[in-house]
C-alpha positions in Angstrom: 62.4 27.1 147.5 64.9 26.4 150.3 63.6 26.0 153.9 64.1 29.0 156.3 67.2 28.5 158.5 65.9 30.1 161.7 62.7 31.1 163.4 62.2 34.2 165.4 60.7 32.3 168.3 60.5 28.7 169.4 57.9 29.3 172.1 55.0 28.0 170.1 56.7 24.7 169.1 58.0 23.8 172.6 55.6 25.6 174.9 54.4 22.1 176.2 57.9 21.1 177.4 60.0 24.0 178.6 62.9 22.6 180.4 64.1 23.8 183.9 67.2 21.6 184.0 70.7 23.0 184.4 72.6 24.2 181.4 75.3 22.1 180.0 76.1 22.2 176.3 78.3 24.8 174.8 77.4 24.9 171.1 78.8 28.2 169.8 76.3 28.7 167.0 73.1 27.8 168.8 71.8 26.5 172.1 70.3 23.3 173.1 67.9 21.8 175.7 66.9 18.2 176.4 63.6 16.9 175.2 61.6 14.7 177.5 60.2 11.8 175.6 57.0 11.7 177.6 56.3 15.3 177.2 57.1 15.2 173.5 54.8 12.3 172.8 51.9 14.7 172.8 53.3 16.5 169.8 55.0 14.1 167.4 57.9 15.6 165.5 56.7 14.3 162.2 53.5 16.3 162.4 55.3 19.6 162.6 55.7 21.9 159.6 59.0 21.6 157.8 60.0 25.0 158.8 59.1 24.6 162.5 61.3 21.4 162.5 64.3 23.7 162.4 63.8 25.0 165.9 66.8 23.9 168.0 67.1 22.2 171.4 68.5 24.6 173.9 70.9 22.7 176.1 71.9 19.2 177.4 71.2 18.3 181.0 74.1 16.0 181.8 72.9 15.5 185.5 69.7 14.0 184.0 71.5 11.8 181.6 73.5 10.1 184.4 71.0 10.4 187.2 70.1 6.7 187.3 69.9 5.8 191.0 71.5 2.5 190.5 74.5 3.8 188.6 77.6 5.4 190.1 78.5 8.9 188.7 81.1 7.7 186.2 83.6 10.1 184.5 81.8 13.2 185.7 83.1 16.3 187.7 81.1 19.5 188.1 82.5 22.8 187.0 82.4 24.2 190.5 84.9 21.5 191.6 87.4 22.9 189.1 87.8 26.3 190.6 91.2 25.5 192.2 92.6 24.4 188.9 92.9 28.0 187.7 93.9 27.5 184.0 94.6 24.1 182.5 96.3 24.5 179.2 96.9 21.6 176.8 98.0 21.2 173.1 97.1 18.1 171.2 99.7 16.6 168.9 101.6 14.7 171.7 98.5 12.9 173.2 99.5 9.7 171.4 96.0 8.3 171.6 96.3 5.2 169.4 94.0 2.7 171.1 90.2 2.8 171.0 89.7 5.4 173.7 86.5 4.0 175.2 88.9 1.6 177.0 91.2 4.5 178.1 88.8 6.4 180.2 89.2 6.7 184.0 86.5 6.8 186.7 86.5 9.9 188.8 86.1 9.2 192.5 83.4 11.0 194.5 84.0 14.8 194.8 84.8 14.6 198.5 87.4 12.0 197.8 89.1 13.8 195.0 92.6 15.4 195.5 93.4 18.3 193.3 96.8 18.3 191.6 98.4 21.2 189.7 97.3 21.1 186.1 99.7 19.6 183.5 100.9 21.6 180.6 101.7 19.8 177.2 103.4 21.4 174.3 103.6 20.3 170.7 104.7 21.7 167.3 101.1 23.1 166.8 101.2 25.0 170.1 103.1 27.9 171.4 106.9 27.3 171.4 108.2 25.3 174.4 110.1 28.3 175.7 106.9 30.2 176.2 105.8 30.4 179.8 102.6 28.5 179.8 102.1 27.8 183.5 98.7 27.8 185.0 98.7 31.3 186.4 95.9 33.8 186.1 97.8 36.3 184.1 97.2 38.0 180.8 100.3 36.6 179.1 99.3 33.1 180.0 95.8 33.3 178.7 95.6 31.3 175.5 94.0 34.2 173.7 97.2 36.2 174.1 98.8 33.9 171.5 96.3 34.6 168.8 94.9 37.6 166.9 91.2 37.4 167.2 89.1 38.6 164.2 85.5 38.8 163.3 82.7 36.8 165.0 81.8 33.7 162.9 78.9 32.4 165.2 77.3 33.2 168.5 74.9 31.4 170.9 73.7 31.7 174.4 76.7 29.9 175.9 79.5 30.5 173.4 81.0 32.3 170.5 83.3 31.4 167.5 85.8 33.8 166.1 88.3 33.9 163.3 91.7 33.8 164.6 95.4 33.9 163.5 98.2 32.3 165.5 100.8 35.1 166.2 103.7 32.6 166.2 103.3 31.5 162.6 100.3 33.2 161.1 98.3 30.0 160.9 94.5 30.8 160.4 92.3 29.1 163.0 88.9 29.3 164.6 88.6 30.2 168.3 85.7 28.9 170.2 85.0 30.5 173.6 82.5 28.4 175.6 81.0 29.6 178.9 80.8 26.7 181.5 77.4 25.6 182.5 76.8 24.7 186.1 76.9 20.9 185.6 79.5 20.6 183.0 80.9 17.1 182.5 84.6 16.3 182.8 86.4 13.2 181.7 89.8 11.7 182.5 91.7 10.1 179.6 94.3 7.5 180.4 97.8 9.0 180.6 96.8 12.5 181.4 96.6 13.8 185.0 93.9 16.4 184.6 90.4 15.9 183.3 89.1 17.3 180.1 85.8 19.1 179.4 83.5 16.7 177.7 83.5 18.5 174.3 87.2 18.7 174.3 87.7 15.1 175.2 85.2 13.9 172.5 87.2 15.8 169.8 90.5 14.3 171.1 89.0 10.8 171.0 87.5 11.3 167.6 90.8 12.4 166.2 92.9 9.8 167.9 95.3 7.8 165.7 96.0 8.8 162.1 94.8 12.1 161.0 91.1 12.2 160.2 90.4 14.6 157.4 86.6 14.4 157.8 86.6 15.6 161.4 87.6 19.1 162.5 91.0 19.1 164.3 91.5 20.5 167.7 94.9 22.3 167.8 95.0 23.8 171.3 92.7 24.4 174.3 92.6 25.9 177.7 90.3 25.4 180.6 89.6 28.5 182.7 87.4 29.0 185.8 84.3 30.2 184.0 85.0 29.1 180.4 87.0 26.9 178.2 88.6 27.9 174.9 89.2 25.7 171.9 91.5 26.6 169.0 90.3 24.6 165.9 91.6 24.3 162.4 89.9 26.7 159.9 89.6 25.3 156.3 89.5 28.0 153.6 87.4 28.6 151.6 84.5 27.0 153.3 81.0 27.4 154.5 78.6 25.2 156.5 76.7 22.7 154.5 73.4 24.6 155.1 74.7 27.7 153.2 76.1 25.5 150.4 72.8 23.6 150.1 70.9 26.9 150.2 73.0 28.4 147.5 72.0 25.4 145.3 68.4 26.2 145.8 67.9 23.7 148.6 68.6 20.6 146.5 71.7 18.8 145.3 72.3 16.4 142.4 72.9 12.8 143.5 76.6 12.9 142.5 77.3 15.9 144.8 75.2 14.5 147.6 77.0 11.1 147.3 80.4 12.7 147.7 79.3 14.6 150.7 77.4 11.7 152.2 80.4 9.4 151.8 82.6 11.7 153.9 80.0 12.3 156.4 79.4 8.7 156.9 83.0 8.0 157.2 83.2 10.7 159.9 80.3 9.1 161.8 81.9 5.7 161.6 85.2 6.9 162.9 83.5 8.7 165.8 81.7 5.6 166.8 84.8 3.4 166.4 86.6 5.7 168.8 83.8 5.6 171.4 82.3 9.0 170.5 78.6 9.6 169.9 78.3 13.0 168.1 74.5 13.1 168.3 74.0 16.2 166.2 75.0 15.4 162.6 73.2 17.9 160.5 73.7 20.4 157.6 74.9 23.2 160.1 77.5 21.0 161.7 79.3 20.1 158.5 81.9 22.4 156.9 82.4 22.1 153.2 85.3 23.4 151.2 83.7 25.2 148.3 86.6 24.5 146.0 87.3 20.8 146.7 83.9 19.7 148.3 85.8 18.2 151.1 83.7 17.9 154.3 84.5 18.2 158.0 82.2 17.3 160.9 82.3 20.0 163.6 80.6 20.9 167.0 80.7 18.0 169.4 78.9 20.1 172.0 75.8 17.8 172.1 77.9 14.7 172.1 78.6 12.0 174.7 80.6 8.8 175.1 79.2 6.0 173.0 77.7 3.3 175.2 76.1 -0.1 174.6 73.1 0.7 176.8 70.3 3.0 175.7 70.3 6.8 176.2 67.2 8.3 177.9 67.7 12.0 177.1 68.1 13.5 173.7 70.4 16.4 173.1 70.6 17.7 169.5 68.1 18.9 166.9 64.5 17.6 166.9 64.2 17.2 163.2 67.0 14.6 163.3 65.8 12.8 166.4 65.1 9.1 166.0 61.4 8.1 166.2 62.1 5.4 168.9 63.0 8.1 171.4 59.4 9.6 171.1 57.8 6.1 171.2 59.9 4.4 173.9 61.8 7.2 175.6 65.2 5.6 174.8 67.5 5.1 171.8 70.9 3.7 171.0 73.8 5.6 169.6 74.6 3.9 166.3 71.0 3.4 165.1 70.3 7.0 166.0 73.3 8.0 164.0 72.1 6.0 161.0 68.6 7.8 161.3 70.3 11.3 161.3 72.3 10.4 158.2 69.0 9.3 156.5 67.4 12.6 157.3 70.6 14.4 156.0 70.6 12.5 152.7 66.7 13.0 152.3 67.2 16.7 152.9 70.1 17.0 150.4 68.3 15.2 147.4 64.6 16.0 148.2 65.0 19.5 149.5 62.7 18.9 152.5 62.4 16.9 155.6 60.7 13.4 155.6 56.9 13.8 156.2 54.5 11.3 157.7 53.5 10.0 154.3 57.2 9.5 153.4 58.0 7.6 156.5 54.9 5.4 156.2 55.8 4.6 152.6 59.4 3.9 153.7 58.2 1.4 156.3 56.1 -0.2 153.6 59.1 -0.3 151.4 57.4 1.4 148.5 58.8 5.0 148.9 60.4 6.6 145.8 61.0 10.2 144.7 60.7 11.5 141.0 64.2 12.1 139.6 66.1 10.0 142.0 67.9 6.7 141.1 66.6 3.4 142.4 69.8 3.0 144.4 69.3 6.3 146.1 65.7 5.5 147.1 66.8 2.1 148.3 69.5 3.6 150.5 67.1 6.2 152.0 64.6 3.4 152.8 67.4 1.5 154.5 68.4 4.5 156.6 65.0 5.7 157.7 63.2 2.5 158.8 61.0 3.3 161.8 62.3 0.4 163.7 66.0 0.7 164.7 66.5 -3.0 164.3 65.5 -2.9 160.6 67.8 0.0 159.7 71.0 -0.7 157.8 74.1 -1.0 160.1 76.3 2.1 160.3 79.3 0.0 159.2 77.5 -1.3 156.1 76.4 2.1 154.7 79.4 2.7 152.5 79.0 -0.7 151.0 75.6 0.1 149.6 75.1 0.1 145.9 74.6 3.8 145.8 78.2 4.5 146.6 79.5 2.2 143.9 78.4 4.4 141.1 80.2 7.6 142.3 81.0 10.0 139.4 83.4 12.9 140.3 82.7 14.5 136.9 79.0 15.0 137.7 79.7 16.3 141.2 82.2 18.9 140.0 84.3 19.5 137.0 87.6 20.1 138.8 87.9 17.6 141.7 88.4 14.1 140.1 91.7 13.5 141.7 90.5 14.5 145.1 87.4 12.5 144.7 89.3 9.3 143.6 91.7 9.7 146.5 89.0 10.1 149.1 86.9 7.1 147.9 90.0 4.9 147.6 90.6 5.6 151.3 86.9 4.8 152.1 87.2 1.4 150.4 90.5 0.6 152.0 89.1 1.3 155.4 85.6 -0.1 155.3 85.3 -2.6 152.4 
């Protein structure tokens, strides 16, 4: 039987560490809150029931993440400092971001030294026609929403909503995310652009820099408004999130289908990290799958951050995917944490449940296996879910594992052999 997707209340699970920090993430489908490692140690994640592990974190406290007294406030600007910007509108095909963008970020000076400049407006073929008056004025016709027909609600959380949309200019079907600004929202400058980007917007731009990335959702247009920001995203059709797809298959997938999904998800994770982006919330609900082609896209960068070499000391994401080193040491690194989340995802897809303490102990002892799974699959799971981050497989090496060398498109689906062969050829060209 598939696990339940939502709980009616999270109070019992998290009553020992209710957060009082400022709100910051803008996930449209759910809300998040930072988990304090010290407070969480009293209630280890692995001891919770499988259903309870689906309770979500409510929001990310960016001020806490960068509050090191010895560190300067880098790449941050609070939302209240943006009030004089009015609307900042930007479309995304002409960004020309070809270099690794971790080297293209600019440090914002202290707030009292910042000089506000009029917001720049960029146009591209995917945006409203250049003749359209898109200046930063607070008028109805310049609101980005006036360019789209808004349809039914796709998802809603405490700080944002996602709607079906259609671009009036050419009828393109899109998804429109309207995210309310938290008090301490993080902004980032990207080299070559005079105005800063909301963090979620900047992470999507960075992740999609260079050649088109089919495994990551594409940001088509966006607008920064005083109290909210709006993102216009591609909307694949037909598609559903991977949770619904998994649930429709009675909460377990055959290895061939799981392998195809994991290959694309791993590639998305590798590309994010290569471009200096730490998604931090890779899970079933944040993967869209085309139900006809099985093509996968990573979505929702609302819990993400810039990838850094040093350790993170706050976790923003979903507890059931949180790496164990965070609960033990109060810190974790981006790539090993990403590897752990991919391990949890694979375990869930092929086993129909989350790893339990007995599983993780046997994985550490290198004796874990599951009836019905191939030896190669069990070996990969043991490589991904090692308790010590230093013993986990490197993110860059996952697609070279033996499990990915026996991919069979005929078993995954009867109709997608050409698509499957094309995708896996690209994977080998990039990473092997």
